[in-house]
C-alpha positions as CSV (number, residue, x, y, z in Angstrom):
1,M,-38.4,-1.3,34.4
2,S,-41.6,-0.6,32.5
3,S,-44.7,-2.6,33.1
4,H,-44.3,-4.3,29.7
5,T,-40.8,-5.5,30.3
6,T,-40.0,-8.8,32.1
7,P,-36.6,-9.5,33.8
8,A,-35.9,-12.2,31.2
9,E,-36.5,-9.7,28.4
10,S,-34.2,-7.1,30.1
11,A,-31.4,-9.6,30.4
12,A,-31.8,-10.9,26.8
13,G,-30.9,-7.5,25.3
14,P,-27.4,-7.3,26.7
15,R,-26.8,-11.0,26.0
16,A,-27.8,-10.6,22.4
17,A,-25.6,-7.5,22.1
18,R,-22.6,-9.4,23.5
19,R,-23.3,-12.3,21.1
20,R,-23.4,-9.9,18.1
21,L,-20.2,-8.2,19.2
22,I,-18.3,-11.5,19.6
23,R,-19.6,-12.6,16.3
24,E,-18.4,-9.5,14.6
25,L,-15.0,-9.7,16.3
26,L,-14.6,-13.3,15.2
27,L,-15.7,-12.5,11.7
28,V,-13.3,-9.7,11.2
29,A,-10.4,-11.5,12.9
30,G,-11.1,-14.6,10.9
31,F,-11.2,-12.8,7.6
32,F,-8.0,-11.0,8.4
33,A,-6.2,-14.2,9.4
34,V,-7.3,-15.8,6.1
35,Y,-6.0,-12.8,4.2
36,K,-2.6,-12.8,6.0
37,A,-2.2,-16.5,5.5
38,G,-3.2,-16.4,1.9
39,R,-0.9,-13.6,0.8
40,L,2.1,-15.4,2.3
41,L,1.7,-18.0,-0.5
42,S,3.6,-15.8,-2.9
43,T,6.6,-15.0,-0.8
44,D,8.9,-17.5,-2.7
45,R,8.1,-16.0,-6.2
46,T,11.1,-13.6,-6.1
47,E,12.1,-13.7,-9.8
48,E,8.5,-13.1,-10.9
49,A,8.0,-10.3,-8.4
50,F,11.1,-8.4,-9.7
51,R,10.1,-9.0,-13.4
52,N,6.7,-7.5,-12.6
53,A,8.3,-4.6,-10.8
54,E,10.3,-3.8,-13.9
55,R,7.1,-3.9,-16.0
56,I,5.3,-1.5,-13.6
57,W,8.2,0.9,-13.5
58,D,8.4,1.0,-17.3
59,A,4.6,1.3,-17.5
60,E,4.7,4.4,-15.2
61,R,7.4,6.0,-17.3
62,A,5.4,5.3,-20.5
63,L,2.4,6.9,-18.8
64,H,4.6,9.9,-17.9
65,L,3.7,9.6,-14.2
66,P,5.9,11.6,-11.9
67,G,8.8,9.6,-10.4
68,E,8.3,8.3,-6.9
69,G,11.6,9.9,-6.1
70,L,10.1,13.3,-6.1
71,L,8.1,12.5,-3.0
72,Q,11.0,10.8,-1.4
73,Q,13.2,13.8,-1.8
74,L,10.6,15.9,0.0
75,L,10.7,13.5,3.0
76,L,14.4,13.4,3.0
77,H,14.7,17.1,3.8
78,G,14.9,16.2,7.5
79,D,15.5,13.1,9.6
80,A,12.4,13.9,11.8
81,L,10.2,14.2,8.7
82,V,11.2,10.9,7.2
83,T,11.1,9.1,10.5
84,T,7.6,10.4,11.1
85,A,6.6,9.1,7.6
86,N,8.0,5.7,8.5
87,T,6.2,5.7,11.8
88,Y,2.9,6.7,10.0
89,Y,3.4,3.8,7.6
90,A,4.1,1.3,10.4
91,G,1.7,2.4,13.1
92,V,-1.4,4.2,11.7
93,H,-2.7,1.8,9.1
94,F,-4.3,-1.0,11.3
95,P,-5.2,1.1,14.4
96,A,-6.9,3.8,12.4
97,T,-9.0,1.2,10.5
98,A,-9.9,-0.6,13.7
99,L,-10.9,2.6,15.5
100,F,-13.0,3.6,12.5
101,L,-14.9,0.2,12.5
102,I,-15.4,0.4,16.3
103,W,-16.8,3.9,16.1
104,L,-19.2,2.9,13.2
105,Y,-20.3,-0.3,15.1
106,V,-21.3,1.8,18.1
107,R,-22.6,5.0,16.6
108,R,-23.5,4.2,13.0
109,P,-24.4,0.4,12.8
110,A,-25.9,0.6,9.3
111,H,-22.8,2.3,8.0
112,Y,-20.7,-0.2,9.8
113,L,-22.3,-3.1,7.9
114,W,-21.8,-1.3,4.6
115,T,-18.2,-0.5,5.4
116,R,-17.4,-4.0,6.6
117,R,-18.7,-5.5,3.4
118,V,-16.9,-3.0,1.2
119,L,-13.6,-3.6,3.0
120,A,-14.1,-7.3,2.8
121,A,-14.7,-7.1,-0.9
122,L,-11.7,-4.9,-1.4
123,T,-9.4,-7.0,0.7
124,A,-10.5,-10.2,-1.0
125,A,-9.9,-8.7,-4.5
126,A,-6.5,-7.5,-3.3
127,L,-5.6,-11.0,-2.1
128,V,-6.4,-12.5,-5.5
129,L,-4.2,-9.9,-7.2
130,H,-1.4,-10.3,-4.7
131,L,-1.4,-14.0,-5.5
132,A,-1.8,-13.6,-9.3
133,F,0.7,-10.7,-9.6
134,P,3.5,-10.7,-7.0
135,L,5.3,-7.4,-7.1
136,A,8.5,-6.2,-5.5
137,P,8.1,-2.7,-4.0
138,P,10.2,0.2,-5.5
139,R,12.6,0.2,-2.5
140,L,13.8,-3.2,-3.7
141,L,14.2,-2.4,-7.4
142,D,17.6,-1.0,-8.4
143,A,16.1,0.8,-11.4
144,T,14.2,3.2,-9.1
145,Q,17.3,4.4,-7.3
146,L,15.2,4.9,-4.2
147,I,16.3,4.1,-0.7
148,D,14.5,2.0,1.9
149,T,13.8,4.8,4.3
150,A,12.5,2.4,7.0
151,Q,15.8,0.5,7.0
152,V,17.9,3.6,7.0
153,Y,16.0,5.8,9.4
154,G,13.5,3.5,11.1
155,P,11.2,2.2,12.3
156,S,10.7,-0.7,9.9
157,V,8.0,-3.4,9.8
158,Y,10.0,-5.5,7.3
159,R,13.2,-7.4,7.3
160,A,16.0,-6.2,5.0
161,A,15.8,-9.5,3.0
162,P,12.3,-10.5,1.8
163,A,13.2,-14.2,1.9
164,E,13.9,-13.9,5.7
165,D,10.6,-12.2,6.4
166,T,8.2,-14.9,7.7
167,L,5.6,-12.4,9.0
168,A,4.9,-10.3,6.0
169,N,4.8,-10.7,2.2
170,Q,7.0,-7.9,0.8
171,F,5.9,-8.9,-2.7
172,A,2.2,-7.9,-2.1
173,A,2.7,-4.3,-3.3
174,M,-0.3,-4.2,-5.7
175,P,-2.8,-3.0,-4.8
176,S,-1.9,-0.9,-1.8
177,L,-4.3,-1.7,1.0
178,H,-2.7,1.1,3.0
179,F,-4.2,3.5,0.5
180,G,-7.4,1.5,-0.2
181,W,-8.4,1.2,3.5
182,A,-7.4,4.9,4.1
183,L,-9.6,6.0,1.3
184,M,-12.5,3.9,2.5
185,L,-12.1,5.3,6.0
186,A,-12.4,8.8,4.6
187,L,-15.4,8.0,2.4
188,G,-17.1,6.1,5.3
189,M,-16.6,9.0,7.7
190,I,-17.9,11.5,5.1
191,A,-21.0,9.3,4.5
192,A,-21.7,8.6,8.2
193,T,-21.3,12.2,9.6
194,S,-22.9,15.5,8.9
195,S,-20.2,18.0,10.0
196,R,-19.4,20.7,7.5
197,W,-15.7,19.8,8.1
198,R,-16.1,16.1,7.1
199,L,-14.3,16.5,3.8
200,L,-11.1,17.0,5.8
201,W,-11.1,13.2,6.3
202,L,-9.8,13.1,2.7
203,L,-6.5,14.3,4.2
204,H,-5.9,10.8,5.6
205,P,-5.7,9.0,2.3
206,L,-3.8,11.9,0.8
207,L,-1.2,11.7,3.6
208,T,-1.2,7.9,3.3
209,L,-0.4,8.2,-0.4
210,T,2.4,10.6,0.3
211,V,3.8,8.2,2.9
212,I,3.6,4.9,1.0
213,V,5.1,6.4,-2.2
214,G,7.7,8.6,-0.4
215,T,9.0,5.7,1.7
216,A,9.3,3.6,-1.5
217,N,6.9,1.0,-0.3
218,H,4.5,1.4,-3.2
219,Y,4.3,2.6,-6.8
220,W,1.7,5.2,-7.9
221,L,-0.1,2.4,-9.8
222,D,-0.5,0.4,-6.6
223,A,-2.7,3.2,-5.3
224,V,-4.5,3.6,-8.6
225,V,-5.4,0.0,-8.7
226,A,-6.5,0.1,-5.0
227,A,-8.8,3.0,-5.9
228,V,-10.3,1.2,-8.9
229,L,-11.0,-1.9,-6.8
230,L,-12.6,0.2,-4.1
231,G,-14.7,1.9,-6.6
232,A,-15.9,-1.5,-7.9
233,A,-16.7,-2.6,-4.3
234,L,-18.7,0.5,-3.7
235,L,-20.7,-0.1,-6.8
236,L,-21.5,-3.7,-5.8
237,V,-22.3,-3.0,-2.1
238,P,-25.4,-0.9,-1.6
239,R,-25.1,2.1,0.7
240,P,-27.3,2.4,3.8
241,R,-30.7,3.8,3.2
242,D,-31.6,7.3,4.4
243,D,-34.0,5.7,6.9
244,A,-31.3,3.4,8.4
245,P,-31.7,3.0,12.2
246,D,-28.5,4.8,13.0
247,D,-29.8,8.2,11.9
248,E,-29.0,10.9,14.5
249,A,-32.5,12.3,14.6
250,G,-34.3,9.4,16.2
251,P,-37.2,9.8,18.7
252,D,-37.5,12.5,21.3
253,P,-35.3,11.4,24.2
254,E,-37.6,12.9,26.9
255,A,-40.6,11.1,25.5
256,A,-38.7,7.9,25.3
257,R,-37.5,8.2,28.9
258,E,-41.1,8.8,30.1
259,N,-42.3,5.6,28.3
260,D,-39.2,3.6,29.3
261,P,-37.3,4.7,32.4
262,D,-34.6,2.1,31.7
263,G,-34.1,3.4,28.2
264,P,-30.8,4.9,26.9
265,V,-29.3,7.9,28.7
266,R,-29.1,11.1,26.8
267,G,-25.9,11.5,24.8
268,L,-25.0,7.8,24.8
269,P,-25.3,5.4,21.8
270,R,-28.6,3.5,21.5
271,P,-27.5,-0.2,21.7
272,R,-30.9,-1.4,20.7
273,S,-30.8,0.3,17.3
274,A,-27.2,-0.8,16.8
275,D,-27.9,-4.4,17.7
276,A,-31.0,-4.5,15.4
277,A,-29.1,-3.0,12.5
278,V,-26.1,-5.3,12.8
279,G,-28.2,-8.4,13.6
280,A,-30.5,-7.8,10.7
281,G,-27.7,-7.2,8.2
282,Q,-25.7,-10.4,8.5
């Protein structure tokens, strides 16, 4: 402990960090709970959802967009391929986003605040559209002549009959948050890192797009609308400044250790900077 640090001050830092972490967890969990509860309000609008699905299908044909069936045929070349696509749809979306946010919170706190705000704006806009425009996915629309790959090959996160699904709203197809969140993950990692390979993060939304369309869970336009909403959120939420406190350069670690023997260990994240950035950006 340095001569300028009292025991009370030493204990206050970890306590403040825990409070900020708990606050962030409650904030994210609360927002997600509100979103999940809100989008279930449109589960009983079956006729409207199928009318909208027919309109979207006709609009895509009028725009000469490629049929969703082209991607599905690629996935159906092998049982292992289509099962992997179903697993990716069911198991990657939330864990990947959660790990992304955790990494940013620990290593890039200023970018975490920016990303959290962008995702919140995108998700709130998506909820409004889900309620205003219920949409049956292509796997439920006879005109598409697509199969429900999750029901046929597994695994599936939905019940076969939308009316029996009390945990998910199958009529919340537009916009696709699978794609919107995946695209923000890629853009966030590109913005927060300096590796020359960082553009490879764009493979995640590209693969996600292939999966959501190929499994007949979303139309092309679902992804287009998600990208437009994300673009609007990015315009509204300012990016972190170049001098944000999570910059990798920072002070010289040897000099910092000499001045503060209890300071951060080389190679570990600097919680003081993270706490300051997250606490100041509420």
